[in-house]
C-alpha positions as CSV (number, residue, x, y, z in Angstrom):
1,M,-0.6,-37.5,11.2
2,T,-3.3,-36.1,8.9
3,A,-6.9,-36.1,10.1
4,N,-9.6,-38.2,8.6
5,I,-12.0,-35.8,6.8
6,I,-15.6,-36.5,7.9
7,D,-17.7,-36.4,4.8
8,G,-20.9,-34.7,6.0
9,A,-22.4,-34.6,2.5
10,A,-22.1,-38.4,2.1
11,I,-23.4,-39.1,5.6
12,A,-26.3,-36.7,5.0
13,A,-27.2,-38.4,1.7
14,E,-27.3,-41.8,3.6
15,L,-29.7,-40.3,6.2
16,R,-31.9,-38.8,3.5
17,G,-32.1,-42.2,1.9
18,E,-33.2,-43.7,5.2
19,V,-35.8,-40.9,5.6
20,A,-37.1,-41.6,2.1
21,E,-37.5,-45.3,2.9
22,T,-39.5,-44.5,6.1
23,V,-41.7,-42.1,4.1
24,R,-42.4,-44.8,1.5
25,R,-43.4,-47.3,4.3
26,L,-45.6,-44.7,6.0
27,G,-47.4,-44.2,2.7
28,E,-47.7,-47.9,1.9
29,N,-48.8,-49.1,5.3
30,H,-50.7,-46.1,6.7
31,G,-51.6,-43.8,3.8
32,I,-49.6,-41.0,5.4
33,K,-47.4,-38.5,3.6
34,P,-45.3,-36.4,6.0
35,G,-45.5,-32.6,5.3
36,L,-43.1,-29.8,6.1
37,A,-44.2,-26.2,6.0
38,V,-41.4,-23.6,5.7
39,V,-42.2,-19.9,6.3
40,L,-39.9,-17.2,4.9
41,V,-40.5,-13.5,5.8
42,G,-38.7,-11.1,3.6
43,N,-36.0,-11.9,1.0
44,D,-32.7,-12.4,2.9
45,P,-30.5,-14.0,0.2
46,A,-29.0,-16.7,2.4
47,S,-32.4,-17.6,3.7
48,E,-33.8,-17.8,0.2
49,V,-31.1,-20.3,-0.8
50,Y,-31.7,-22.3,2.4
51,V,-35.4,-22.5,1.9
52,R,-35.1,-23.6,-1.8
53,T,-32.7,-26.4,-0.7
54,K,-35.0,-27.5,2.0
55,A,-38.0,-27.6,-0.3
56,K,-36.1,-29.5,-3.0
57,Q,-34.8,-32.2,-0.5
58,T,-38.2,-32.5,1.1
59,V,-39.8,-33.4,-2.2
60,A,-36.9,-35.7,-3.1
61,A,-37.6,-37.6,0.1
62,G,-41.2,-38.2,-1.0
63,M,-42.7,-35.7,1.5
64,A,-45.1,-32.8,0.9
65,S,-43.5,-29.4,0.9
66,F,-45.5,-26.2,1.8
67,E,-43.8,-22.9,1.2
68,H,-45.1,-19.7,2.6
69,R,-43.2,-16.6,1.4
70,L,-44.4,-13.4,3.1
71,P,-43.3,-9.8,2.4
72,A,-40.7,-8.2,4.7
73,D,-43.3,-5.8,6.1
74,T,-45.5,-8.6,7.4
75,S,-46.8,-7.9,10.9
76,E,-46.3,-10.1,13.9
77,K,-50.1,-10.6,14.1
78,E,-50.2,-11.8,10.5
79,L,-47.3,-14.3,11.0
80,L,-48.8,-15.6,14.2
81,A,-52.1,-16.2,12.4
82,L,-50.3,-18.2,9.8
83,V,-48.6,-20.3,12.5
84,R,-52.0,-21.0,14.1
85,Q,-53.3,-22.1,10.7
86,L,-50.4,-24.5,10.1
87,N,-50.8,-25.9,13.7
88,A,-54.3,-26.9,12.7
89,D,-53.5,-28.2,9.3
90,P,-53.5,-32.1,9.3
91,R,-51.3,-32.2,6.2
92,V,-48.5,-30.4,8.1
93,D,-46.3,-32.5,10.5
94,G,-43.4,-30.0,10.7
95,I,-43.3,-26.2,10.8
96,L,-40.2,-24.2,10.4
97,V,-40.1,-20.4,10.5
98,Q,-36.9,-19.3,8.9
99,L,-34.7,-17.0,11.0
100,P,-33.8,-14.2,11.2
101,L,-37.1,-12.4,11.2
102,P,-37.6,-8.7,10.4
103,P,-37.3,-6.4,13.4
104,Q,-41.0,-5.7,13.8
105,I,-41.5,-9.4,14.7
106,N,-40.6,-11.0,18.1
107,A,-39.0,-14.3,17.1
108,G,-39.4,-15.7,20.6
109,K,-43.2,-15.1,20.5
110,V,-43.4,-16.8,17.1
111,I,-41.4,-19.9,18.2
112,E,-43.6,-20.3,21.3
113,A,-46.7,-20.1,19.1
114,I,-45.7,-23.2,17.1
115,D,-47.2,-26.5,18.3
116,P,-44.3,-28.3,20.1
117,A,-45.3,-31.5,18.3
118,K,-44.7,-29.7,14.9
119,D,-41.6,-27.8,16.0
120,V,-39.1,-29.6,13.9
121,D,-36.4,-27.0,14.6
122,G,-36.5,-28.0,18.2
123,F,-36.6,-24.4,19.4
124,H,-39.9,-24.3,21.4
125,P,-39.3,-24.0,25.1
126,E,-41.1,-27.3,25.7
127,N,-38.7,-29.1,23.4
128,V,-35.7,-27.3,24.9
129,G,-36.8,-28.4,28.4
130,R,-37.3,-32.0,27.3
131,L,-33.8,-32.1,25.8
132,A,-32.4,-30.7,29.0
133,V,-34.0,-33.4,31.2
134,G,-33.7,-36.2,28.6
135,S,-37.4,-36.8,28.1
136,G,-37.8,-37.2,24.4
137,G,-38.4,-33.8,22.8
138,I,-37.6,-32.8,19.3
139,V,-33.8,-32.1,19.0
140,P,-32.5,-29.1,17.2
141,C,-31.2,-30.1,13.7
142,T,-27.6,-28.8,13.8
143,P,-26.6,-30.3,17.2
144,L,-28.3,-33.6,16.2
145,G,-26.3,-33.6,12.9
146,C,-23.1,-33.0,14.9
147,L,-23.9,-35.9,17.1
148,L,-24.5,-38.2,14.1
149,L,-21.2,-37.2,12.6
150,L,-19.4,-38.0,15.9
151,R,-21.1,-41.4,16.1
152,H,-19.9,-42.0,12.5
153,V,-16.3,-41.7,13.7
154,R,-16.8,-43.4,17.1
155,A,-19.9,-45.4,18.0
156,D,-19.4,-45.1,21.7
157,L,-18.6,-41.7,23.1
158,T,-18.7,-42.8,26.8
159,G,-16.2,-41.2,29.1
160,L,-14.7,-38.8,26.5
161,D,-13.8,-35.2,27.4
162,A,-15.9,-32.9,25.2
163,V,-15.5,-29.1,24.9
164,V,-18.2,-27.1,23.1
165,V,-17.0,-23.6,22.2
166,G,-20.2,-21.5,21.9
167,R,-23.3,-21.2,24.2
168,S,-26.1,-20.3,21.8
169,A,-29.5,-21.7,22.4
170,I,-29.5,-23.0,18.8
171,V,-26.2,-25.0,18.9
172,G,-24.0,-24.7,21.9
173,K,-26.4,-25.4,24.8
174,P,-28.3,-28.3,23.1
175,M,-25.0,-29.8,21.9
176,A,-23.8,-29.9,25.5
177,H,-27.0,-31.7,26.6
178,L,-26.7,-34.3,23.8
179,L,-23.1,-35.0,24.7
180,L,-24.0,-35.4,28.4
181,D,-26.6,-37.9,27.2
182,E,-23.8,-39.8,25.5
183,N,-22.0,-40.0,28.8
184,C,-19.3,-37.5,27.9
185,T,-17.7,-35.1,30.4
186,V,-18.8,-31.8,28.9
187,T,-17.4,-28.2,29.3
188,T,-19.2,-25.3,27.6
189,A,-16.8,-22.6,26.7
190,H,-17.4,-19.1,25.4
191,S,-15.9,-15.6,24.8
192,R,-15.2,-15.0,28.5
193,T,-13.6,-18.4,29.2
194,R,-10.2,-18.0,30.7
195,D,-7.3,-19.6,28.8
196,L,-9.5,-21.1,26.1
197,P,-6.6,-22.7,24.1
198,A,-5.6,-24.7,27.2
199,L,-9.2,-25.8,27.7
200,C,-9.5,-26.9,24.1
201,R,-6.3,-28.9,24.3
202,R,-8.0,-31.2,26.9
203,A,-10.8,-32.2,24.5
204,D,-11.2,-35.6,23.0
205,I,-14.2,-34.0,21.2
206,L,-14.1,-30.3,20.2
207,V,-17.2,-28.7,18.8
208,A,-16.6,-25.2,17.5
209,A,-19.8,-23.1,17.3
210,V,-18.6,-19.6,18.1
211,G,-19.1,-17.7,14.8
212,R,-15.5,-16.4,14.5
213,P,-13.6,-17.3,11.4
214,E,-10.7,-19.6,12.0
215,M,-10.5,-18.7,15.7
216,I,-9.5,-22.1,16.8
217,R,-5.9,-22.8,15.8
218,G,-4.1,-26.1,15.2
219,D,-2.1,-25.8,18.4
220,W,-5.4,-25.6,20.4
221,I,-6.2,-29.2,19.4
222,K,-5.4,-32.4,21.3
223,P,-3.6,-34.9,19.0
224,G,-6.1,-37.4,17.7
225,A,-9.2,-35.3,18.8
226,I,-12.5,-35.4,16.8
227,V,-13.2,-31.8,15.7
228,I,-16.7,-30.7,14.6
229,D,-16.7,-27.3,13.0
230,V,-20.2,-25.7,13.0
231,G,-19.0,-22.3,11.9
232,I,-19.6,-21.0,8.4
233,N,-18.0,-17.6,7.7
234,R,-17.3,-15.8,4.5
235,L,-14.0,-14.0,4.4
236,P,-13.5,-10.8,2.4
237,P,-12.4,-11.5,-1.1
238,A,-8.6,-11.6,-1.5
239,S,-6.9,-9.4,-4.2
240,G,-7.2,-11.1,-7.5
241,D,-10.3,-13.1,-6.5
242,A,-12.3,-13.1,-9.7
243,S,-15.5,-14.2,-8.0
244,G,-15.6,-11.3,-5.6
245,K,-17.3,-13.4,-3.0
246,G,-14.4,-14.5,-0.7
247,R,-14.0,-18.0,0.5
248,L,-16.0,-19.9,3.1
249,V,-14.2,-20.9,6.3
250,G,-15.3,-22.4,9.6
251,D,-14.5,-21.5,13.2
252,V,-11.4,-23.8,13.0
253,A,-8.2,-23.1,11.1
254,F,-8.7,-26.2,8.9
255,D,-5.3,-26.6,7.3
256,E,-3.6,-26.4,10.7
257,A,-6.1,-28.5,12.6
258,R,-6.1,-31.4,10.1
259,E,-2.4,-31.9,10.9
260,V,-3.2,-32.6,14.5
261,A,-6.8,-33.9,14.8
262,G,-7.8,-37.5,14.4
263,A,-11.0,-36.6,12.4
264,I,-12.4,-33.2,11.3
265,T,-15.4,-31.8,9.4
266,P,-14.6,-29.6,6.4
267,V,-16.4,-26.3,5.7
268,P,-18.4,-26.4,3.5
269,G,-19.5,-30.1,3.2
270,G,-19.4,-31.0,6.9
271,V,-22.1,-30.0,9.4
272,G,-24.2,-28.0,6.9
273,P,-25.7,-30.9,4.8
274,M,-26.5,-32.7,8.1
275,T,-28.7,-29.9,9.3
276,I,-31.2,-30.2,6.5
277,A,-31.1,-34.0,6.6
278,C,-31.9,-33.9,10.3
279,L,-34.8,-31.5,9.6
280,L,-36.3,-34.1,7.3
281,S,-35.7,-36.8,9.9
282,N,-37.4,-34.7,12.6
283,T,-40.4,-34.2,10.3
284,V,-40.8,-37.9,9.7
285,E,-40.4,-38.5,13.4
286,A,-43.2,-36.0,14.1
287,A,-45.4,-37.8,11.5
288,K,-44.7,-41.1,13.2
289,R,-45.7,-39.6,16.6
290,R,-48.9,-38.3,15.1
291,L,-49.7,-41.7,13.8
292,A,-49.1,-43.3,17.2
293,G,-51.6,-40.8,18.7
294,P,-51.7,-39.2,22.1
295,G,-50.0,-41.0,24.9
296,P,-47.3,-40.6,27.5
297,K,-44.5,-38.4,26.3
298,G,-40.9,-39.2,26.6
């Protein structure tokens, strides 16, 4: 058996098309143009690429893109002042402060300063809490993208055994909450889990978000399981590699896993494109909530 490859790029393109159509209707019917503000402090190369891609796709979807590029020596006070300015700006529906931040800035303090209604990353403690209790907060983009990929393979996840390898606040923990909301039986595993391979072999759904290249081997996977690989790791260049960059791999040994799994995401081209598409979707959802006005949450 060879696994079905889950085409995250194609599914993300479909979602971006839906976002663009919603943006068009908001403009025609209500005169609203959703706006996303992205703040980049410093010049981390990976963050630079990510921010450029976000801005390009924001504009392509018909939304307003506001980029704020600040020098690496920006103070915490200056960044917090910008966040307060964006909170008050009626053109801005979503605020994303690109992580990581330079060491002089407390990322937690910055995230807490963002208006929860504009926190399209879903990292503000209010949104984290709402996800935990199932009361309608903004969901972090990567876990949301993973869930949409799972639903693309199987519309109803009820009753499935799910194992999430990784317990980060950005992916692992919110992923577990989302899977619980889908009526899965969920186990969160991590670096201190005893007999991790045996635990993974029980999983109908295996989400790998541990940040270790190709850690999860083919013989860790239950035959027919759905495998979502969140990891993106660059290996050292092999001898004779003319590019000098090394290849990108996930947290799952893809070639081994595809011989066992029922469906699997590739790296790249799996979860990554969904993260940005869900960011756009969250921004449009924030605009729709603004249009609806204050009312009972959740």
